[in-house]
ChimeraX commands (.cxc) that place a marker at each C-alpha (Angstrom):
marker #1 position 132.76,57.06,86.83 radius 0.5
marker #1 position 136.10,58.33,84.86 radius 0.5
marker #1 position 136.93,62.16,85.52 radius 0.5
marker #1 position 137.28,64.72,83.03 radius 0.5
marker #1 position 139.44,67.08,83.45 radius 0.5
marker #1 position 138.15,70.70,82.19 radius 0.5
marker #1 position 140.45,73.39,80.46 radius 0.5
marker #1 position 140.46,76.32,82.77 radius 0.5
marker #1 position 141.09,79.02,80.36 radius 0.5
marker #1 position 137.77,77.47,78.25 radius 0.5
marker #1 position 135.79,78.43,82.12 radius 0.5
marker #1 position 137.99,81.78,81.94 radius 0.5
marker #1 position 136.04,82.64,78.98 radius 0.5
marker #1 position 132.84,82.41,79.84 radius 0.5
marker #1 position 133.51,84.14,83.40 radius 0.5
marker #1 position 135.55,86.93,84.05 radius 0.5
marker #1 position 137.66,84.58,86.33 radius 0.5
marker #1 position 137.32,81.34,87.37 radius 0.5
marker #1 position 135.57,81.75,90.96 radius 0.5
marker #1 position 133.26,83.32,89.53 radius 0.5
marker #1 position 132.75,80.52,87.16 radius 0.5
marker #1 position 132.93,77.92,89.85 radius 0.5
marker #1 position 129.93,79.88,91.98 radius 0.5
marker #1 position 127.98,79.81,88.92 radius 0.5
marker #1 position 128.47,76.32,88.29 radius 0.5
marker #1 position 127.17,75.43,91.64 radius 0.5
marker #1 position 124.66,77.21,92.14 radius 0.5
marker #1 position 123.63,75.97,88.31 radius 0.5
marker #1 position 124.12,72.32,89.89 radius 0.5
marker #1 position 121.97,72.71,93.20 radius 0.5
marker #1 position 119.16,73.78,90.30 radius 0.5
marker #1 position 119.40,71.37,88.79 radius 0.5
marker #1 position 119.57,68.79,91.93 radius 0.5
marker #1 position 116.35,70.45,93.30 radius 0.5
marker #1 position 114.61,69.75,90.06 radius 0.5
marker #1 position 115.66,66.20,89.95 radius 0.5
marker #1 position 114.33,65.92,93.42 radius 0.5
marker #1 position 110.86,67.24,93.13 radius 0.5
marker #1 position 110.54,65.02,89.71 radius 0.5
marker #1 position 111.99,61.75,91.39 radius 0.5
marker #1 position 108.95,62.70,94.64 radius 0.5
marker #1 position 106.64,63.52,92.09 radius 0.5
marker #1 position 106.85,60.26,89.93 radius 0.5
marker #1 position 107.30,57.69,92.95 radius 0.5
marker #1 position 103.77,59.32,94.79 radius 0.5
marker #1 position 102.06,58.27,91.57 radius 0.5
marker #1 position 102.96,54.59,92.12 radius 0.5
marker #1 position 100.00,52.87,95.02 radius 0.5
marker #1 position 101.63,51.74,97.73 radius 0.5
marker #1 position 102.66,47.77,97.38 radius 0.5
marker #1 position 100.12,46.19,100.60 radius 0.5
marker #1 position 102.25,44.36,102.80 radius 0.5
marker #1 position 102.50,40.52,102.46 radius 0.5
marker #1 position 101.40,38.23,105.71 radius 0.5
marker #1 position 104.73,36.41,105.22 radius 0.5
marker #1 position 107.52,39.00,105.37 radius 0.5
marker #1 position 108.50,40.32,108.89 radius 0.5
marker #1 position 107.54,43.77,109.90 radius 0.5
marker #1 position 110.88,45.10,110.77 radius 0.5
marker #1 position 111.47,45.04,106.87 radius 0.5
marker #1 position 110.67,47.79,104.36 radius 0.5
marker #1 position 108.30,46.73,101.81 radius 0.5
marker #1 position 109.26,48.29,98.20 radius 0.5
marker #1 position 107.68,48.32,95.04 radius 0.5
marker #1 position 109.52,47.30,92.35 radius 0.5
marker #1 position 108.03,50.07,90.21 radius 0.5
marker #1 position 110.10,52.50,92.53 radius 0.5
marker #1 position 113.26,50.30,91.92 radius 0.5
marker #1 position 112.98,51.05,88.39 radius 0.5
marker #1 position 112.54,55.09,88.96 radius 0.5
marker #1 position 115.04,54.87,91.31 radius 0.5
marker #1 position 117.73,52.81,88.77 radius 0.5
marker #1 position 116.64,55.80,85.97 radius 0.5
marker #1 position 117.98,58.46,88.43 radius 0.5
marker #1 position 121.23,56.88,89.54 radius 0.5
marker #1 position 122.01,56.40,85.67 radius 0.5
marker #1 position 121.38,60.06,84.50 radius 0.5
marker #1 position 123.93,62.35,84.82 radius 0.5
marker #1 position 124.62,63.85,87.61 radius 0.5
marker #1 position 123.80,67.68,88.40 radius 0.5
marker #1 position 127.35,68.64,88.65 radius 0.5
marker #1 position 128.38,67.12,85.41 radius 0.5
marker #1 position 125.15,68.88,83.81 radius 0.5
marker #1 position 126.00,72.15,85.31 radius 0.5
marker #1 position 129.66,71.94,84.25 radius 0.5
marker #1 position 128.26,71.34,80.69 radius 0.5
marker #1 position 126.10,73.88,80.73 radius 0.5
marker #1 position 128.89,76.99,81.48 radius 0.5
marker #1 position 131.25,75.33,79.24 radius 0.5
marker #1 position 128.42,75.33,76.32 radius 0.5
marker #1 position 127.31,79.10,76.72 radius 0.5
marker #1 position 124.03,77.53,77.69 radius 0.5
marker #1 position 123.90,79.30,80.34 radius 0.5
marker #1 position 123.27,83.37,81.33 radius 0.5
marker #1 position 124.26,85.19,84.89 radius 0.5
marker #1 position 124.15,88.57,86.35 radius 0.5
marker #1 position 124.93,89.97,89.87 radius 0.5
marker #1 position 122.25,90.98,91.95 radius 0.5
marker #1 position 121.80,95.00,91.83 radius 0.5
marker #1 position 122.13,96.33,95.57 radius 0.5
marker #1 position 118.88,98.23,96.38 radius 0.5
marker link #1:1,2 radius 0.2
marker link #1:2,3 radius 0.2
marker link #1:3,4 radius 0.2
marker link #1:4,5 radius 0.2
marker link #1:5,6 radius 0.2
marker link #1:6,7 radius 0.2
marker link #1:7,8 radius 0.2
marker link #1:8,9 radius 0.2
marker link #1:9,10 radius 0.2
marker link #1:10,11 radius 0.2
marker link #1:11,12 radius 0.2
marker link #1:12,13 radius 0.2
marker link #1:13,14 radius 0.2
marker link #1:14,15 radius 0.2
marker link #1:15,16 radius 0.2
marker link #1:16,17 radius 0.2
marker link #1:17,18 radius 0.2
marker link #1:18,19 radius 0.2
marker link #1:19,20 radius 0.2
marker link #1:20,21 radius 0.2
marker link #1:21,22 radius 0.2
marker link #1:22,23 radius 0.2
marker link #1:23,24 radius 0.2
marker link #1:24,25 radius 0.2
marker link #1:25,26 radius 0.2
marker link #1:26,27 radius 0.2
marker link #1:27,28 radius 0.2
marker link #1:28,29 radius 0.2
marker link #1:29,30 radius 0.2
marker link #1:30,31 radius 0.2
marker link #1:31,32 radius 0.2
marker link #1:32,33 radius 0.2
marker link #1:33,34 radius 0.2
marker link #1:34,35 radius 0.2
marker link #1:35,36 radius 0.2
marker link #1:36,37 radius 0.2
marker link #1:37,38 radius 0.2
marker link #1:38,39 radius 0.2
marker link #1:39,40 radius 0.2
marker link #1:40,41 radius 0.2
marker link #1:41,42 radius 0.2
marker link #1:42,43 radius 0.2
marker link #1:43,44 radius 0.2
marker link #1:44,45 radius 0.2
marker link #1:45,46 radius 0.2
marker link #1:46,47 radius 0.2
marker link #1:47,48 radius 0.2
marker link #1:48,49 radius 0.2
marker link #1:49,50 radius 0.2
marker link #1:50,51 radius 0.2
marker link #1:51,52 radius 0.2
marker link #1:52,53 radius 0.2
marker link #1:53,54 radius 0.2
marker link #1:54,55 radius 0.2
marker link #1:55,56 radius 0.2
marker link #1:56,57 radius 0.2
marker link #1:57,58 radius 0.2
marker link #1:58,59 radius 0.2
marker link #1:59,60 radius 0.2
marker link #1:60,61 radius 0.2
marker link #1:61,62 radius 0.2
marker link #1:62,63 radius 0.2
marker link #1:63,64 radius 0.2
marker link #1:64,65 radius 0.2
marker link #1:65,66 radius 0.2
marker link #1:66,67 radius 0.2
marker link #1:67,68 radius 0.2
marker link #1:68,69 radius 0.2
marker link #1:69,70 radius 0.2
marker link #1:70,71 radius 0.2
marker link #1:71,72 radius 0.2
marker link #1:72,73 radius 0.2
marker link #1:73,74 radius 0.2
marker link #1:74,75 radius 0.2
marker link #1:75,76 radius 0.2
marker link #1:76,77 radius 0.2
marker link #1:77,78 radius 0.2
marker link #1:78,79 radius 0.2
marker link #1:79,80 radius 0.2
marker link #1:80,81 radius 0.2
marker link #1:81,82 radius 0.2
marker link #1:82,83 radius 0.2
marker link #1:83,84 radius 0.2
marker link #1:84,85 radius 0.2
marker link #1:85,86 radius 0.2
marker link #1:86,87 radius 0.2
marker link #1:87,88 radius 0.2
marker link #1:88,89 radius 0.2
marker link #1:89,90 radius 0.2
marker link #1:90,91 radius 0.2
marker link #1:91,92 radius 0.2
marker link #1:92,93 radius 0.2
marker link #1:93,94 radius 0.2
marker link #1:94,95 radius 0.2
marker link #1:95,96 radius 0.2
marker link #1:96,97 radius 0.2
marker link #1:97,98 radius 0.2
marker link #1:98,99 radius 0.2
marker link #1:99,100 radius 0.2
marker link #1:100,101 radius 0.2
view
């Protein structure tokens, strides 16, 4: 995985300062990660468990090939941090401060 440098000036155009932009990106990355986790768990739950064959050892976990395919699909997706950076840099996200009560 190649490291992609960011232009700090573009980040400060999206927020008042660099620290604010980093906080927005980190919160968005957490949201994306949570959404991906929920989707992954829903797709894994739909797959029926594989029957344990008598020839396998009892200590070895039995994995379904369909589960492995889903896991590889999710590994090939862009990482949540990368998606969050793209959202902020592309102005695809809006944010605001909480108003004190």
